[in-house]
N, C-alpha and C positions, 0 to 999 in steps of 0.2 A: 504494500499499500504506500509506503514511504517513497519507493522508487517511482510509482505512478504519479504521485504529486510532484516530485522533482522533475519528471519528464514533462508533465503538463506545464509547469512553471517555465522550463527552458523553451518549450514550443511557443508559449505566449510571449516570452522575451524576444525570441527570434522573429516572430511576426511583428512585434512592435518596432524592432530595428529595421526590418524590411519596409514596413509602412513609412517610417521616418525617412528612409533613404529614397523611396519613390516620390515622396512629397517634400522635396528640398527647396522649393521656391519660397522666397521670403514674403511674409504678409505683415503689414503694419498694424499694430494694436495701439490704440490711443485710450489710456485710462484717465485722461483729464489732467493728471499731474505728472505723468510720465508717458513717453511714447516708445514702444519696443518694436523692433523688426526681428521676427522669429520665423523659422521654417514652419510651413503649414503643418507638417507631421508632428513637430514638437508642440505646437500650440494646441492641436486637437488632442493629443495624448495627455497633455497637462490639464486640459479642460475636463477630460474624462476622469482622470485621477482626482482632481480637485472636487468634482461632483460626487464621486464615490466616497471620498473622505467626509465631505459635508453631509451627505445623506446618512452615512453611518453614524456620525456624531449626532445628528438630529434624532435618529432612531434610538440611540443610546440615551440621549437626554430625556426623551419622552418616556421610555421604559423606566428609567431611574426615577423620574419625577413621580410617576404613577406608583412605583414601589414605595417611595418615601411617604406619599399621601396615605396609602393603605396601611403602612406601618404606624403612622401617626394616629390614624383612626382607631387602630387596634389598641394603642396605648391609652387613648382617652376613654374607651368604654370601661365602665366599672366591671370588675370581675365578679362573677357570681360565686357566692360562698360555697365551698365544698361541704357536703354533709359529713358530719363526724361519724366515724365508724365505731 
């Protein structure tokens, strides 16, 4: 299983390198405060990676916030007394 994941990682890396090499023309990006001239392949791959990271962070934040709210709600509820045996 470990070798399969490593192989898949290498194939994706090779495809990214080929994609970047085939799209080597420069494109101008203007962010308002800075202007960058990057290859098309690098700008597209960085946009995909940035979107993946921001989406993962947003999902983590939502799950973490929901978990904190449910834990806070459990702590506020009065515990029912246990019957003495």
